[in-house]
C-alpha positions in Angstrom: 100.5 -36.0 228.5 103.0 -33.1 228.1 106.7 -33.9 228.3 108.3 -32.8 231.5 111.0 -30.2 231.5 114.7 -31.3 232.0 116.8 -30.6 235.0 120.4 -30.5 234.1 123.2 -31.2 236.6 126.7 -32.5 237.1 127.7 -35.4 239.4 131.1 -36.7 240.4 131.3 -40.5 240.2 134.4 -42.7 240.4 136.4 -39.5 240.7 135.2 -38.0 237.4 132.6 -35.3 236.6 129.7 -36.5 234.6 126.9 -34.5 233.0 123.4 -35.6 233.6 119.8 -34.7 233.0 116.6 -35.6 234.8 113.0 -35.5 233.7 110.4 -35.7 236.5 107.8 -38.4 237.0 105.7 -40.2 239.6 107.9 -40.9 242.6 105.8 -44.0 243.4 107.1 -45.5 240.1 110.7 -46.9 239.6 112.8 -44.3 237.8 114.4 -45.1 234.4 118.1 -44.6 234.0 119.3 -44.4 230.4 122.7 -45.8 229.4 123.9 -44.6 226.0 125.5 -46.3 223.1 129.2 -46.4 222.2 129.1 -42.9 220.5 126.2 -41.6 222.6 125.7 -38.9 225.2 122.9 -37.0 227.0 122.4 -34.9 223.9 122.5 -37.9 221.5 119.3 -39.2 223.1 117.6 -36.1 221.7 113.9 -36.0 222.7 113.6 -39.6 223.6 114.1 -39.2 227.4 111.3 -36.6 227.6 109.0 -38.8 225.5 109.8 -41.8 227.7 109.1 -39.9 230.9 105.7 -38.6 229.5 104.7 -42.1 228.2 105.6 -44.1 231.3 105.0 -41.4 233.9 108.3 -42.2 235.4 111.4 -40.1 236.2 114.0 -40.5 233.5 117.7 -39.9 234.2 120.4 -39.9 231.5 124.1 -39.3 231.9 127.1 -39.1 229.7 129.8 -41.6 230.5 133.4 -40.4 231.1 134.8 -39.2 227.8 131.4 -38.4 226.2 129.2 -35.4 225.8 130.0 -32.6 228.2 131.4 -35.1 230.8 135.1 -35.1 231.8 137.2 -36.0 228.8 139.4 -39.1 228.6 143.0 -38.8 229.7 144.2 -41.6 227.4 143.1 -44.8 225.7 140.2 -46.8 227.2 140.8 -50.1 228.8 139.3 -53.0 226.9 137.2 -53.8 230.0 135.6 -50.4 230.2 132.1 -51.8 230.0 132.8 -54.2 232.9 134.1 -51.2 235.0 131.1 -49.1 234.1 128.6 -51.8 235.0 130.3 -53.1 238.1 131.6 -49.9 239.6 130.2 -46.7 238.0 126.5 -47.5 237.6 126.0 -48.7 241.2 127.9 -45.7 242.5 125.9 -43.3 240.4 122.6 -44.9 241.6 123.7 -44.6 245.2 124.8 -41.0 244.8 121.4 -40.1 243.2 119.5 -42.0 245.8 117.9 -44.3 243.2 116.8 -47.6 244.6 116.1 -50.4 242.1 115.5 -48.3 239.0 114.8 -49.6 235.5 118.1 -49.7 233.5 117.5 -48.9 229.9 120.6 -49.4 227.8 121.3 -48.9 224.2 124.1 -50.9 222.4 127.2 -50.6 224.7 124.8 -49.2 227.3 122.7 -52.3 227.1 125.8 -54.4 227.7 126.7 -52.2 230.7 123.1 -52.6 232.1 123.4 -56.4 231.8 126.7 -56.4 233.6 125.4 -54.1 236.3 122.3 -56.2 237.0 124.3 -59.4 236.7 127.0 -58.4 239.2 124.8 -56.7 241.8 121.8 -58.7 242.8 118.7 -56.6 243.2 120.2 -53.5 241.7 117.6 -53.1 239.0 113.8 -53.4 239.0 113.9 -54.3 235.3 116.1 -54.2 232.3 115.4 -52.8 228.8 118.2 -53.9 226.5 118.1 -52.2 223.1 120.5 -53.6 220.5 122.7 -55.3 223.2 126.0 -57.0 222.6 126.8 -60.1 224.7 129.6 -61.4 222.3 131.5 -60.0 219.4 130.2 -60.8 215.9 131.9 -60.3 212.5 129.1 -58.0 211.5 129.9 -55.7 214.5 133.6 -55.5 213.7 133.0 -54.9 210.0 130.6 -52.0 210.7 133.0 -50.5 213.3 135.8 -50.7 210.8 133.7 -48.8 208.3 133.0 -46.2 211.0 136.8 -45.7 211.4 137.1 -45.0 207.7 134.2 -42.6 207.8 135.7 -40.7 210.8 138.8 -40.1 208.7 137.2 -39.4 205.3 133.8 -37.9 205.9 132.2 -35.2 208.1 131.5 -37.7 210.9 133.9 -35.9 213.2 132.0 -32.6 212.7 128.7 -34.3 213.3 129.9 -35.9 216.5 131.1 -32.5 217.7 127.5 -31.5 218.0 127.1 -34.0 220.8 130.6 -34.3 222.4 133.0 -31.7 223.7 135.9 -34.0 222.6 134.7 -35.9 219.5 138.1 -37.4 218.9 138.3 -38.9 222.4 134.7 -40.1 222.2 135.3 -41.8 218.9 138.7 -43.3 219.6 137.6 -44.5 223.1 134.9 -46.6 221.5 136.3 -47.6 218.1 139.9 -48.5 219.2 138.6 -50.9 221.8 136.2 -52.7 219.6 138.9 -53.1 216.9 141.6 -54.3 219.3 142.4 -57.9 218.5 142.2 -58.8 222.2 138.5 -57.7 222.2 137.4 -60.5 219.9 137.1 -62.8 222.8 134.9 -60.4 224.8 131.8 -62.2 226.1 129.4 -61.2 228.9 126.8 -64.0 228.5 127.5 -65.3 232.0 126.2 -62.1 233.6 122.8 -63.0 232.3 122.7 -66.1 234.4 122.5 -64.0 237.6 119.7 -61.7 236.4 116.4 -62.3 238.1 114.5 -59.1 237.3 112.1 -58.7 234.3 114.0 -58.2 231.0 112.9 -56.7 227.6 115.2 -57.0 224.7 114.7 -54.7 221.7 116.4 -55.3 218.3 116.0 -54.0 214.8 115.9 -56.8 212.2 118.3 -54.7 210.1 120.8 -53.9 212.8 124.1 -53.3 211.2 126.0 -53.9 214.4 124.6 -57.2 215.5 122.3 -60.1 214.6 119.3 -61.6 216.3 121.7 -64.2 217.8 122.4 -61.6 220.5 118.7 -61.7 221.5 118.6 -65.5 221.3 121.6 -65.9 223.6 120.0 -63.6 226.2 116.7 -65.4 226.0 118.4 -68.8 226.6 119.9 -67.6 229.8 117.1 -65.4 231.3 113.9 -67.2 231.8 110.9 -65.1 230.8 112.9 -62.5 228.9 110.6 -60.7 226.5 111.6 -59.3 223.1 110.5 -56.7 220.5 112.0 -57.2 217.1 111.4 -54.0 215.1 110.9 -54.7 211.4 112.9 -52.5 209.1 114.8 -50.8 212.0 118.6 -50.8 212.3 120.8 -50.2 215.4 118.6 -47.5 217.0 114.9 -48.5 217.1 114.2 -45.8 219.6 115.1 -43.2 216.9 113.8 -45.1 213.9 110.6 -46.4 215.4 110.0 -44.4 218.5 106.3 -45.0 218.8 106.7 -48.8 218.7 109.5 -48.7 221.3 107.6 -46.3 223.6 104.4 -48.3 223.5 106.2 -51.6 224.1 108.4 -50.3 227.0 105.4 -48.6 228.7 103.3 -51.8 228.4 106.2 -54.0 229.6 106.8 -51.8 232.7 103.1 -51.5 233.5 102.7 -55.3 233.3 105.9 -56.4 235.1 106.3 -53.7 237.8 103.8 -52.6 240.5 103.3 -48.9 241.4 104.9 -48.3 244.8 107.1 -51.4 244.5 108.5 -50.6 241.1 
């Protein structure tokens, strides 16, 4: 099936302008909303949204959070509870504004954590969750990798590479990196949100993820009965980029099996 063409638009949510893109799909199927990683954006998803829409025959919507991509830039440092605010306030408001009832929330890294917070704090918000490389607690491996990213931002061309995807690469990087390396953030933990999740859940993790271990998957599975998982051999933090066919096939099969056409 040919990939659908993108429809690009802006939306104002929580008082801030956000860039978004939509790929069309079967209106009888629950749409998929993509929530990007800590340094992600609409552009950083590359061709994955179009491939996902074609494979699942569902509409796919992606947006750049405040301070990312071509969305409104940050006005100062991020609050250490930025993921809580995004999941509890911004995501529900965005879905309401776009008229999306019970979509599939597909989050990557920080976006997966935000999806879990959103579904755990708003009963019935999501038809299903796809959590790729999620964080539910802070691990030493995460902090070490994020510390290395800070060094790379100052000593390599990382800033220039991020400028291809963000209007304000400095703000996008600092807004993510400074929070994760804040000593107060070491106690961050969102496992309790999983206790309230009742929709189908698929967790995807690379077995060579440099930002988290398989304990993240295990802790989610212990709290969400029936949660399914895909462990991608040889993949790091971004299986959808490193092993797209495996991810697309698994996500499509998961949604077909767990959601009914017309009701999800």
